[in-house]
N, C-alpha and C positions, 0 to 999 in steps of 0.2 A: 736381676740383671742378669743373663746368660750369653758368654762372647763366646765367639765364634771360633770355632776347631783351626788353627793352622801350626804348622810346623815348616816356619820359614826362623830356616836358618846359613847360615855360611855363605856362600858371593853370590851375589845376583847380579847378575852385567848388565846394566844399563846401556840399551847399542842405540847403535846413531841408525837415520834413516838415510839409506844409499837416494839419493835426488841420479834420472838422468840428466844431461848435459840441458835438455831441454826444460828440464825443472821435473816430469813426472817420478812420480815413485819408483825404483829397480825394485820390483816384486819380489823377482826369482835373484835378484840380490840381495832384496830384506832378509827371505828364506834365510839364505844361507850364509846370512851372522849368525840369524839363531842356534842352526843346527853347527857351526862353525864353536858357539858359546858354552852351549851343552856340550855336547864331546868334549869340550874344553874341564868337564870339570864342575860350570856352575849350577848352583843350587836352584836357580830360579833366573827367571830373564824380566824387565822393566819395558815395558813399550812406550815411543811419545814420551819420555823422558825431557831433562832437558838438554844431555847428550843425543837424545835422538831429535833436538831441534823443534818444538809443538807447537814452538811462537813464528815456526814456519810455514805454517800448514794448514788446514779448512775443519771444521769438526767433524765432517767429510770423511779428510782423510785421513783421522785420527784415529775415529773409528775403523776403515780399512787396514791402519796397521795391525791394529789390537787381532783384528781377525786373521791376517798374516800370522802374526806372534803365537797366534791358540795353536792352528791350524796345523804350525808348524812343528809347534816344537809336543803338540799329539799326548797331551799327557805328563810325559817324562818329567816336566817342574814345573812349578807352578807360573804362570807369568801376572803380573802386574801392570794394570796402565797408569799412564799418569793425565787426570783430567783435570790438568792448572786450569786457572780464568779467573775471571773476576766477581763475574757475577755468580750468586751463587746456583741458581736456576741453571747455569749456561754449566759446574758444575758438574749439576746434579743428572744433565743430562747427560754427561758424557760418561759417569758412573755407569751410569742405566745404559749407554751402548759397549762400556767394557761388560757389565755383567752378558747382556747379550749373545756377546760373543766368544763370553765361556771362561773370563779374568776370574780367574782366584782372589783379585785383593784391586785397591788402588792406593796409589801411593800422592797423598793429598795436602800442595803447598798450599796456606792461606792466600786469602787473594792477593793476587798481583797489583802491583804502584801503590794502590790505597793504606791510609793507616788506621786500625782500627780500636779499639777498645774489645778489654779482654773479652767484657760480659757479650759482644761480636764475633770473636772468635768463636770462642764457642758455643753460641748460635752456630753460627754456618759449619760448623763442623755436625752441631748436632742433626741437621737437617741432612748435610749430606750423608749422613748414618742413616739417618728413617728414614729418606727419601731417596738413598740409592742402595742401599740394599746389600754392600760388599762389606770384608773385612777392610779397616783403613789400616795404614803407614802413615800418617803422621809426617810430613816433611821440613826441615826447620831449616832453613838459609835465610838469616838473617844477615846475609850481605846482597840479596838479592832482593827481599823481599823482608816488609819492613813491617813487619809480625811478626816480632823471633818467637821458638814455642822453647821458652826457658823451662825447669823442673817444674816450679809450682803449679802453672798453667797447667803441665802439659799431667802433668796427675789429677787435675781438673778432668783436665778430655778426657783419661781410663774409666774416667766416671759415663763415657758413653759406648754404647755396647757394642758398636761397629771396630774402634777405637785400639789394634790392638799392637801394633809396633813404634818406630819412628825412624826416620833419618835423618842422624844430626849431622848438618855442613856444616858447622860452628870455625870450624881448624882448630878447635879449641878443646881437649883434651878434659880440662876440668870441667866443662859441662857435660861433656859423654860423660864423665863421671858423679855428677850432680843428680842426673837422666837415671844413673843405675840404682843411685844410693834412694833419690825421692820416690822411684818409680815402681817399686820392685812391683813381676808379675807383665811390665811390661817387655818385649821384642823390641829389642836396640842394637841397628845396625848404624855403622858409623859411613859416613857419607865421600871417606876420602881414604885412597887406599894407602898414603904412606901416614897413616894413621892406625893402621891395623895392629897394627903389632901391639902399642900399648894400649888400644882398646879393649883388646880381646884378654888382655892381662888383666884388667881389671874388671872383665866380665862380660864384654857386648857383644852378642850374640853373632854377627851378621858385618856383611861389607854391603855396603852396592860403588860396583865396580865397575870402573872406563877401561881401562887397560886389558881383560882377556880378551877383549877384540880382537888387540897387537900382539899383546904374551904369550897369547894361550893358556894352557896349560900353566907356564907358572906364574899366573896372578893369582891362580887358581892354589896354585901350591904356600904360597905366603898366610891366604888364611886356616891354612890346614894346617899349617906345620908352630904360624903362633895357637893354633887352638891345642895342638896337642903338646907344648910344651916344649916342640924341639928350637930349644934355645939357636942354638948355631947355623940352622940351617933358616930358622924366620930372619935372624938377624941381617944375614947373608944375601938374602931374598926380597928385605929389606931397602938396605942401598940400590938392588936393582931398580926397585921401585922406584928412588926419590928421583933415579937417572932418567927411569921412563917418563916418571912424569917431567921430566924439563922439555920434553913435544907440549906440553901443552902452554909453555909460556912464550914458541914458537912466534903465534900469533892467535888467533881467537882459538882455545881450548880444542872446538868442538870441531874446524877444521881441521885442526892438527891430527883431533885424533884420526878422522875421512882418512888425509895426507900419506899416514903412516900405514894407513889398511892399505891404502892404495900403493906403494910404493914393496909390499908385503906379496901383493898378487891377491888380496880381498879384495871384496865388497866393500869399501868404503863410498867409494859415491861421489857425486858433488853436493853442493849447497844450494839455497836460492837466496839471493840480494834482499835486505843489503851484505847479506855476508859474500865476501870475495873469493877466489882460489889464490891459493900463496904464490905466492914471485918462486921465482927459479932459486934465489938466495933462501928466503925461507923452507923451499924444501930441502934445496941445498945441508940447511942445520939441523933437517926431521932424519936425512937420510944417513947424516952424520952421529946421530944419537942413535939409530938404531945397529949403522956399523958396529959400533963402540958394544953394544949390548949383542953381538953376532947374533944377528935376527939377520942381515945380508949379507 
């Protein structure tokens, strides 16, 4: 088996999809978000992920977002698409669409909602690999998906040709450590920026990051300081990140990011129902956090 050659390291920004007030995708705004995170120093862009509200878009719109991200990135950093769905055929179709757009890989959740056996999970990823044809970043999100990807299963999934990486969003440094220990050769991304410092200290290769589109270069420097062993700087930035993560607790996390961006003059845009805009009180709470971080 010959694994595809990828060099995925560092801070990969999983970016919002700004919608206009009428619900249409704000294509100009989306391009600005891609440009902002690349200029901040991110090593990759993830399009139509959870933060990108893939669950509120049609397949056609997700394909369009893949196109926009690839066209704006212009080969400066890899673009990874997210083809999350339930039916294997739909995930394969979206993976092929990502390939047509020029994405360098896909970040693939196990099928949403339904509970599968390990045999079924392995067959799912075999088909996405074989029929989709792109390098795969597994996405372990047991809080939201019924099929956790823990180290013993991941070690078996590594036998699939296109499986090259994993995003671990368990909020659990032990799970990250077991992935690194039991799955040598797999590129491990931690899925939460408040775990960057301990995860990188034990060998994680990168972070799938939500806040470069809010904090800019500061968010990227958190990973860089941790990776370079600049402990005092990493510790200081870690606590900045902890406070910034309070934005995600004000209301819906994804809307919190958008509201913070809007307050900073960045194109966070609107969301779509059933997600609702923040109330005046919620916006004030976000503003207070940004002011404390000296961003406003």
